[in-house]
SEDOTI-513558 format. One line per 4 residues: number of its first residue (from 1); their letters; for each residue y, z, x of N, C-alpha, C. Coordinates in Angstrom, 2 decimals, padded with zeros to 5 digits. Last residue first. Layout:
BEGIN
NUM	A	Y Z X Y Z X Y Z X ~ ...
END
This chain:
BEGIN
202	XXXX	089.13 -126.55 -017.96 088.00 -126.35 -017.05 088.44 -126.56 -015.60 ~ 091.31 -127.36 -019.24 091.29 -125.95 -018.87 090.11 -125.64 -017.97 ~ 090.77 -129.86 -020.07 091.40 -129.74 -018.76 091.43 -128.28 -018.30 ~ 089.98 -129.84 -022.63 088.95 -129.50 -021.65 089.52 -129.49 -020.23
198	XXXX	092.09 -130.86 -024.00 091.97 -129.40 -023.94 090.88 -128.95 -023.00 ~ 091.60 -133.60 -023.81 092.71 -133.01 -023.07 092.56 -131.50 -022.94 ~ 089.50 -133.98 -025.60 089.26 -134.20 -024.17 090.37 -133.54 -023.34 ~ 090.75 -133.60 -028.02 089.75 -132.62 -027.60 089.49 -132.74 -026.11
194	XXXX	092.29 -135.92 -028.02 092.96 -134.61 -027.97 091.99 -133.53 -027.54 ~ 090.33 -137.88 -028.23 091.20 -137.87 -027.06 091.89 -136.53 -026.90 ~ 089.24 -137.35 -030.77 088.43 -137.13 -029.57 089.29 -137.05 -028.33 ~ 091.54 -135.61 -032.99 090.96 -136.82 -032.39 090.20 -136.49 -031.11
190	XXXX	090.48 -132.66 -034.87 091.40 -133.36 -033.97 090.74 -134.61 -033.40 ~ 088.68 -131.15 -036.15 089.65 -131.86 -037.00 090.65 -132.67 -036.18 ~ 087.25 -129.79 -034.31 086.56 -130.89 -035.00 087.49 -131.69 -035.91 ~ 089.13 -127.79 -033.49 088.75 -128.90 -032.62 088.14 -130.07 -033.39
186	XXXX	089.82 -125.50 -034.76 090.40 -126.73 -035.29 089.93 -127.97 -034.53 ~ 088.53 -123.44 -033.47 088.43 -123.51 -034.93 089.01 -124.79 -035.51 ~ 089.16 -123.70 -030.77 087.79 -123.94 -031.20 087.69 -124.14 -032.70 ~ 091.87 -122.85 -030.55 091.52 -124.27 -030.48 090.14 -124.56 -031.06
182	XXXX	092.96 -120.27 -032.85 092.47 -120.77 -031.57 092.01 -122.21 -031.70 ~ 093.65 -119.47 -035.32 094.56 -119.04 -034.25 094.10 -119.54 -032.89 ~ 093.62 -120.71 -038.72 093.05 -120.52 -037.38 094.11 -120.07 -036.39 ~ 093.61 -121.75 -041.33 093.83 -120.32 -041.09 093.26 -119.92 -039.73
178	XXXX	093.66 -124.41 -041.64 092.34 -123.80 -041.45 092.43 -122.32 -041.12 ~ 096.35 -125.01 -041.91 095.41 -125.47 -042.93 094.06 -124.78 -042.84 ~ 097.44 -123.95 -039.53 097.81 -123.39 -040.83 096.77 -123.75 -041.89 ~ 096.28 -125.58 -037.60 096.12 -124.13 -037.52 096.39 -123.48 -038.87
174	XXXX	097.19 -128.09 -038.47 095.76 -127.79 -038.46 095.50 -126.29 -038.41 ~ 099.97 -127.87 -038.08 099.43 -128.07 -039.44 097.95 -127.72 -039.50 ~ 100.08 -127.61 -035.28 100.60 -126.56 -036.15 100.03 -126.66 -037.56 ~ 099.01 -130.09 -034.52 098.30 -128.85 -034.17 098.77 -127.70 -035.05
170	XXXX	100.99 -131.82 -035.60 099.59 -131.91 -036.01 098.85 -130.62 -035.73 ~ 103.34 -131.01 -034.24 103.24 -130.94 -035.70 101.80 -130.95 -036.17 ~ 102.82 -131.57 -031.55 103.04 -130.19 -031.99 102.81 -130.05 -033.49 ~ 100.29 -133.87 -030.55 101.54 -133.59 -031.24 101.64 -132.15 -031.72
166	XXXX	098.14 -134.47 -028.94 098.07 -134.81 -030.36 099.33 -134.56 -031.16 ~ 098.93 -133.68 -026.30 098.35 -134.99 -026.58 098.45 -135.39 -028.05 ~ 100.15 -131.21 -026.62 100.73 -132.19 -025.70 100.22 -133.59 -026.04 ~ 098.37 -129.88 -028.27 099.68 -130.26 -028.81 100.35 -131.30 -027.93
162	XXXX	096.31 -129.46 -026.45 096.04 -130.24 -027.67 097.36 -130.74 -028.27 ~ 097.65 -127.83 -024.65 097.21 -129.15 -024.22 096.89 -130.05 -025.40 ~ 098.02 -125.57 -026.28 099.19 -126.25 -025.70 098.82 -127.66 -025.26 ~ 095.38 -124.83 -026.81 096.23 -125.29 -027.90 097.45 -126.04 -027.38
158	XXXX	094.56 -124.12 -024.15 093.86 -125.15 -024.93 094.70 -125.70 -026.08 ~ 096.56 -122.07 -023.43 096.56 -123.42 -022.85 095.74 -124.44 -023.62 ~ 098.33 -120.21 -025.99 097.28 -120.38 -025.00 097.23 -121.85 -024.56 ~ 100.71 -120.11 -027.59 100.11 -118.89 -027.07 098.95 -119.03 -026.11
154	XXXX	102.40 -121.94 -028.82 101.03 -121.81 -029.33 100.24 -120.66 -028.70 ~ 105.01 -121.67 -027.64 104.84 -121.83 -029.09 103.45 -121.46 -029.55 ~ 104.51 -121.41 -024.91 105.30 -120.39 -025.59 105.08 -120.47 -027.10 ~ 103.17 -123.80 -024.46 102.46 -122.54 -024.27 103.19 -121.41 -025.00
150	XXXX	105.23 -125.61 -024.91 104.10 -125.60 -025.82 103.29 -124.32 -025.69 ~ 106.88 -125.03 -022.70 107.40 -124.86 -024.05 106.25 -124.76 -025.07 ~ 105.16 -125.80 -020.65 105.58 -124.40 -020.75 106.12 -124.09 -022.14 ~ 105.00 -128.54 -021.15 103.80 -127.72 -021.24 104.15 -126.24 -021.40
146	XXXX	107.66 -129.23 -020.61 107.13 -129.39 -021.97 105.87 -128.55 -022.16 ~ 107.84 -128.75 -017.89 108.72 -128.02 -018.81 108.18 -128.08 -020.23 ~ 105.94 -130.61 -016.98 105.74 -129.18 -016.73 106.59 -128.35 -017.68 ~ 107.14 -133.04 -017.78 105.83 -132.64 -018.31 105.59 -131.15 -018.14
142	XXXX	109.50 -133.01 -016.24 109.57 -133.00 -017.70 108.25 -132.54 -018.31 ~ 108.45 -133.10 -013.64 109.31 -131.98 -014.05 109.35 -131.86 -015.58 ~ 107.07 -135.55 -013.76 106.34 -134.30 -013.52 107.16 -133.09 -013.95 ~ 109.18 -137.38 -014.13 108.12 -137.27 -015.12 107.37 -135.94 -014.99
138	XXXX	110.63 -137.04 -011.76 111.26 -136.75 -013.05 110.22 -136.54 -014.13 ~ 108.65 -137.83 -009.86 109.26 -136.51 -009.81 109.87 -136.13 -011.15 ~ 107.85 -140.53 -010.68 106.91 -139.40 -010.59 107.57 -138.02 -010.62 ~ 109.26 -142.53 -013.04 109.59 -141.88 -011.78 108.75 -140.61 -011.65
134	XXXX	108.80 -143.39 -015.56 108.04 -144.06 -014.51 108.35 -143.50 -013.12 ~ 110.60 -142.03 -017.08 109.19 -141.67 -017.25 108.32 -142.30 -016.17 ~ 113.04 -143.18 -016.75 112.67 -142.11 -015.84 111.23 -141.63 -016.01 ~ 113.86 -146.37 -016.84 112.99 -145.47 -017.58 112.48 -144.38 -016.63
130	XXXX	117.16 -147.34 -016.49 115.90 -147.09 -015.78 115.10 -146.06 -016.57 ~ 119.32 -147.43 -018.19 118.72 -148.70 -017.80 117.42 -148.54 -017.02 ~ 116.99 -145.78 -020.31 117.73 -147.00 -019.99 118.98 -146.65 -019.19 ~ 115.88 -143.35 -020.70 115.00 -144.50 -020.88 115.67 -145.81 -020.48
126	XXXX	116.05 -140.15 -019.13 116.74 -141.37 -019.58 115.73 -142.51 -019.68 ~ 115.17 -136.85 -020.10 114.87 -138.08 -019.37 115.61 -139.26 -019.99 ~ 115.40 -134.49 -021.52 116.48 -134.87 -020.62 116.21 -136.10 -019.78 ~ 113.62 -133.94 -023.44 113.41 -133.25 -022.16 114.43 -133.67 -021.11
122	XXXX	114.25 -135.65 -025.45 114.43 -134.21 -025.70 114.30 -133.39 -024.44 ~ 113.47 -138.06 -024.27 114.90 -137.80 -024.50 115.15 -136.31 -024.70 ~ 110.67 -137.70 -024.37 111.37 -137.88 -023.08 112.85 -137.55 -023.23 ~ 110.21 -137.68 -027.09 109.94 -136.46 -026.32 110.68 -136.52 -024.99
118	XXXX	110.82 -140.33 -027.66 111.64 -139.25 -028.25 111.44 -137.94 -027.51 ~ 108.80 -141.75 -026.09 110.25 -141.93 -025.90 111.10 -140.78 -026.44 ~ 106.10 -139.72 -024.76 106.68 -140.54 -025.83 108.19 -140.66 -025.62 ~ 104.52 -139.82 -021.61 105.47 -139.15 -022.49 106.04 -140.13 -023.50
114	XXXX	102.43 -139.87 -019.52 102.37 -140.55 -020.81 103.24 -139.86 -021.88 ~ 102.59 -138.95 -016.97 102.21 -137.98 -018.00 102.30 -138.54 -019.41 ~ 103.31 -141.16 -015.45 102.20 -140.31 -015.01 101.67 -139.43 -016.13 ~ 104.28 -143.57 -018.07 104.42 -142.74 -016.88 103.19 -141.93 -016.53
110	XXXX	104.52 -143.56 -021.71 104.61 -144.19 -020.39 104.68 -143.15 -019.28 ~ 103.89 -144.57 -025.13 103.99 -143.56 -024.07 103.98 -144.25 -022.72 ~ 103.46 -146.55 -027.04 104.80 -146.39 -026.48 104.96 -145.32 -025.42 ~ 100.98 -147.18 -027.97 101.83 -146.41 -028.88 103.20 -146.11 -028.29
106	XXXX	099.53 -148.53 -025.97 100.09 -149.31 -027.08 101.03 -148.52 -027.99 ~ 100.67 -147.04 -022.87 099.67 -147.25 -023.91 100.33 -148.01 -025.06 ~ 101.02 -147.19 -019.26 101.55 -147.17 -020.63 100.40 -147.31 -021.61 ~ 101.87 -146.49 -015.86 100.90 -146.57 -016.96 101.60 -146.49 -018.31
102	XXXX	103.32 -146.18 -013.62 103.75 -147.25 -014.51 102.84 -147.37 -015.74 ~ 102.09 -144.23 -012.11 103.40 -143.92 -012.67 103.92 -145.00 -013.62 ~ 098.86 -143.27 -012.31 099.63 -144.51 -012.24 100.99 -144.27 -012.88 ~ 096.91 -141.28 -012.50 097.96 -141.18 -011.47 098.69 -142.52 -011.24
98	XXXX	095.57 -141.80 -014.82 094.87 -142.05 -013.56 095.86 -142.11 -012.39 ~ 096.97 -140.87 -017.03 097.36 -142.16 -016.45 096.56 -142.59 -015.23 ~ 095.84 -138.50 -018.20 096.82 -139.31 -018.92 096.96 -140.72 -018.35 ~ 094.06 -137.46 -016.34 093.61 -137.72 -017.70 094.54 -138.68 -018.42
94	XXXX	095.77 -137.21 -014.14 094.58 -138.06 -014.05 094.11 -138.44 -015.45 ~ 097.68 -135.45 -015.07 098.12 -136.80 -014.67 096.93 -137.74 -014.51 ~ 096.28 -133.14 -015.34 096.67 -133.82 -016.57 097.10 -135.25 -016.25 ~ 096.08 -131.94 -012.96 095.13 -133.02 -013.22 095.32 -133.65 -014.59
90	XXXX	097.69 -129.80 -012.99 098.26 -131.02 -012.40 097.35 -132.21 -012.68 ~ 096.39 -127.56 -013.89 096.82 -128.52 -014.90 097.53 -129.74 -014.33 ~ 095.96 -125.89 -011.77 094.82 -126.67 -012.27 095.26 -127.76 -013.24 ~ 098.33 -124.47 -011.47 098.11 -125.64 -010.63 096.97 -126.51 -011.14
86	XXXX	100.05 -123.37 -014.39 098.88 -123.29 -013.50 098.62 -124.59 -012.75 ~ 103.56 -123.22 -014.18 102.43 -123.79 -014.91 101.23 -123.79 -013.95 ~ 106.12 -122.52 -013.29 105.08 -121.49 -013.41 103.94 -121.95 -014.31 ~ 107.84 -124.49 -012.68 107.83 -124.07 -014.09 106.79 -122.98 -014.35
82	XXXX	107.28 -124.86 -010.00 108.65 -124.49 -010.37 108.72 -123.98 -011.80 ~ 104.65 -125.77 -010.16 104.91 -124.45 -009.59 106.30 -123.96 -009.98 ~ 105.09 -128.32 -011.18 104.37 -127.35 -011.99 104.59 -125.92 -011.48 ~ 106.47 -129.52 -009.03 107.09 -129.43 -010.36 106.42 -128.36 -011.21
78	XXXX	104.54 -129.36 -006.99 105.84 -128.70 -006.83 106.52 -128.51 -008.18 ~ 102.49 -130.94 -008.05 102.25 -129.51 -007.78 103.57 -128.75 -007.66 ~ 103.74 -133.46 -008.07 103.33 -132.83 -009.33 103.13 -131.33 -009.13 ~ 104.10 -133.93 -005.32 105.25 -133.94 -006.24 104.91 -133.19 -007.52
74	XXXX	101.43 -133.84 -004.36 102.44 -132.91 -003.85 103.66 -132.80 -004.77 ~ 100.14 -135.99 -005.89 099.83 -134.58 -006.13 100.88 -133.62 -005.57 ~ 100.69 -138.62 -005.12 101.55 -137.98 -006.12 101.27 -136.50 -006.35 ~ 098.85 -139.36 -003.11 100.27 -139.71 -002.98 101.16 -138.88 -003.90
70	XXXX	096.38 -138.58 -004.06 096.91 -137.94 -002.85 098.40 -138.20 -002.68 ~ 096.03 -140.37 -006.29 096.21 -138.92 -006.46 096.85 -138.26 -005.25 ~ 095.44 -143.04 -006.20 096.85 -142.67 -006.05 097.07 -141.15 -006.04 ~ 092.68 -143.21 -006.67 093.20 -143.58 -005.35 094.63 -143.10 -005.13
66	XXXX	091.22 -140.42 -008.42 091.97 -141.68 -008.41 092.61 -141.94 -007.04 ~ 088.04 -139.13 -007.47 089.48 -138.90 -007.56 090.22 -140.23 -007.53 ~ 085.21 -140.02 -009.51 085.91 -139.99 -008.22 087.40 -139.74 -008.44 ~ 083.36 -137.95 -011.72 084.40 -138.97 -011.57 085.06 -138.88 -010.20
62	XXXX	081.66 -135.85 -012.01 081.09 -137.10 -011.50 082.16 -138.15 -011.22 ~ 083.12 -133.87 -013.19 082.64 -133.63 -011.83 082.10 -134.90 -011.19 ~ 083.46 -134.81 -015.78 084.60 -134.87 -014.86 084.16 -134.67 -013.41 ~ 080.90 -134.30 -016.85 081.42 -135.68 -016.76 082.56 -135.78 -015.75
58	XXXX	080.70 -131.51 -016.70 079.74 -132.36 -016.01 080.28 -133.78 -015.81 ~ 082.86 -130.79 -018.36 082.83 -130.35 -016.96 081.89 -131.24 -016.15 ~ 082.06 -131.86 -020.81 083.23 -132.41 -020.13 083.27 -132.01 -018.66 ~ 079.80 -130.26 -021.36 079.67 -131.71 -021.27 080.84 -132.31 -020.49
54	XXXX	080.88 -127.70 -021.52 079.96 -128.02 -020.43 079.80 -129.52 -020.24 ~ 082.46 -127.98 -023.93 083.06 -127.66 -022.63 082.16 -128.10 -021.47 ~ 081.95 -128.40 -026.59 081.44 -129.37 -025.62 082.06 -129.19 -024.23 ~ 084.82 -126.53 -027.62 083.59 -127.25 -027.97 083.24 -128.31 -026.92
50	XXXX	085.90 -123.77 -025.90 086.21 -125.19 -026.09 084.90 -125.91 -026.44 ~ 087.15 -120.62 -025.57 086.10 -121.40 -026.23 086.56 -122.82 -026.52 ~ 089.27 -120.77 -022.65 088.62 -120.05 -023.74 087.65 -120.99 -024.43 ~ 090.99 -120.47 -019.63 089.88 -121.10 -020.33 089.40 -120.21 -021.46
46	XXXX	092.84 -119.07 -018.31 093.36 -120.04 -019.26 092.24 -120.72 -020.04 ~ 092.47 -117.14 -016.34 092.03 -116.86 -017.72 092.63 -117.82 -018.73 ~ 092.82 -117.50 -013.70 094.04 -117.38 -014.50 093.75 -117.13 -015.97 ~ 090.25 -117.90 -012.73 090.87 -116.59 -012.52 092.12 -116.39 -013.38
42	XXXX	088.36 -119.68 -015.23 089.27 -119.67 -014.11 089.87 -118.28 -013.95 ~ 085.02 -118.67 -016.24 086.45 -118.93 -016.51 087.26 -118.94 -015.22 ~ 082.03 -119.59 -016.39 082.84 -119.20 -015.23 084.32 -119.52 -015.47 ~ 080.99 -120.27 -018.87 080.30 -119.28 -018.05 081.18 -118.74 -016.94
38	XXXX	082.68 -120.61 -022.02 082.53 -120.98 -020.61 081.87 -119.88 -019.80 ~ 081.00 -120.72 -025.02 081.86 -119.88 -024.20 081.63 -120.24 -022.73 ~ 080.97 -122.54 -028.00 080.51 -122.49 -026.61 081.50 -121.66 -025.80 ~ 081.05 -120.64 -031.09 081.57 -121.63 -030.15 081.01 -121.44 -028.75
34	XXXX	079.74 -119.99 -033.75 079.28 -119.59 -032.42 079.74 -120.62 -031.40 ~ 080.45 -121.02 -036.12 080.83 -119.63 -035.90 080.34 -119.11 -034.55 ~ 079.39 -123.63 -036.07 080.84 -123.44 -035.96 081.25 -122.02 -035.65 ~ 076.42 -123.93 -033.98 077.05 -123.57 -035.25 078.54 -123.29 -035.07
30	XXXX	075.88 -126.72 -031.99 076.23 -125.30 -031.94 076.91 -124.95 -033.26 ~ 073.18 -129.05 -031.54 074.40 -128.65 -032.23 074.60 -127.14 -032.15 ~ 072.08 -130.38 -028.43 071.83 -129.54 -029.60 073.14 -129.09 -030.22 ~ 073.01 -133.81 -027.59 073.01 -132.37 -027.32 072.69 -131.58 -028.58
26	XXXX	073.32 -136.43 -028.18 072.00 -136.03 -027.68 071.89 -134.53 -027.45 ~ 075.94 -136.77 -028.85 074.95 -136.93 -029.92 073.56 -136.48 -029.49 ~ 077.24 -136.69 -026.43 077.28 -135.49 -027.27 076.24 -135.56 -028.38 ~ 076.98 -139.30 -025.50 076.21 -138.23 -024.84 076.14 -136.99 -025.71
22	XXXX	078.76 -140.58 -027.23 077.36 -140.98 -027.21 076.49 -139.90 -026.58 ~ 081.11 -139.27 -026.50 080.61 -139.14 -027.87 079.14 -139.52 -027.95 ~ 081.40 -140.16 -023.88 081.17 -138.73 -024.13 080.61 -138.52 -025.53 ~ 081.88 -142.89 -024.30 080.70 -142.47 -023.54 080.37 -141.00 -023.81
18	XXXX	084.30 -142.71 -025.73 083.13 -143.35 -026.33 081.85 -142.89 -025.64 ~ 085.99 -141.48 -023.86 085.73 -140.84 -025.15 084.46 -141.40 -025.80 ~ 086.03 -143.39 -021.84 085.46 -142.07 -021.56 085.12 -141.34 -022.85 ~ 087.37 -145.46 -023.14 085.98 -145.65 -022.77 085.28 -144.32 -022.47
14	XXXX	089.89 -144.26 -023.33 089.17 -144.62 -024.54 087.68 -144.81 -024.26 ~ 090.53 -144.00 -020.60 090.40 -142.82 -021.45 089.63 -143.10 -022.71 ~ 090.73 -146.67 -019.84 089.68 -145.85 -019.25 089.45 -144.57 -020.08 ~ 093.00 -147.39 -021.29 091.71 -147.96 -021.66 090.56 -147.14 -021.08
10	XXXX	094.99 -145.94 -019.93 094.75 -145.70 -021.36 093.36 -146.19 -021.75 ~ 094.86 -147.06 -017.36 094.56 -145.64 -017.56 094.23 -145.33 -019.00 ~ 095.59 -149.81 -017.90 094.30 -149.44 -017.33 093.92 -147.98 -017.62 ~ 097.97 -150.82 -018.61 097.19 -150.21 -019.69 095.84 -149.69 -019.20
6	XXXX	099.03 -152.14 -016.49 099.60 -150.83 -016.79 098.86 -150.12 -017.93 ~ 097.73 -154.63 -016.56 097.34 -153.64 -015.55 097.84 -152.24 -015.88 ~ 098.16 -156.83 -018.08 097.76 -155.61 -018.78 097.37 -154.49 -017.81 ~ 098.65 -159.00 -016.50 099.71 -158.59 -017.44 099.41 -157.28 -018.14
2	XX	096.16 -159.37 -015.10 097.34 -158.79 -014.45 098.41 -158.29 -015.42 ~ 093.05 -158.54 -016.07 094.17 -159.35 -016.53 095.46 -158.73 -016.03
END
């Protein structure tokens, strides 16, 4: 449906969550006090215990690269490098929008990195007369700066990515409520979409 083309990335994410949940039901359960530990962490050591890590790695390995990725990756990589954000996290644009700079979701987020209006303003992006969230370079710079801010607040990338998707307030409240300091301890209390984002550390 042409009028809904900009919602494509959001819908694909919802479908991915449903398919992953169905697959997860077939896997043996891991006790909460024994989180899954990645076998091959990235050299940057940004990977730590993430529930269903192996499942997400397998699923992502099967997905073809979005058609627009080659066009926008140089811009995103430059922005992330300028903020000293690990290059592996440029693929956040795939998870968020399938590299569609016009992508949007029903809750009001928009652009390559699906930034909320208030967050965009706090990062110096203009929404009118031109919505800078739809401009790849501006969106990438803002997303990289925000990720760096979240890393400073939460101390590691899985939590920073969870906060990027689920909100700083929610992640902060979950950590406090469950007397936790890492993502694995609060993962089951977060939405499936937020858990999927933290698997980007793979």
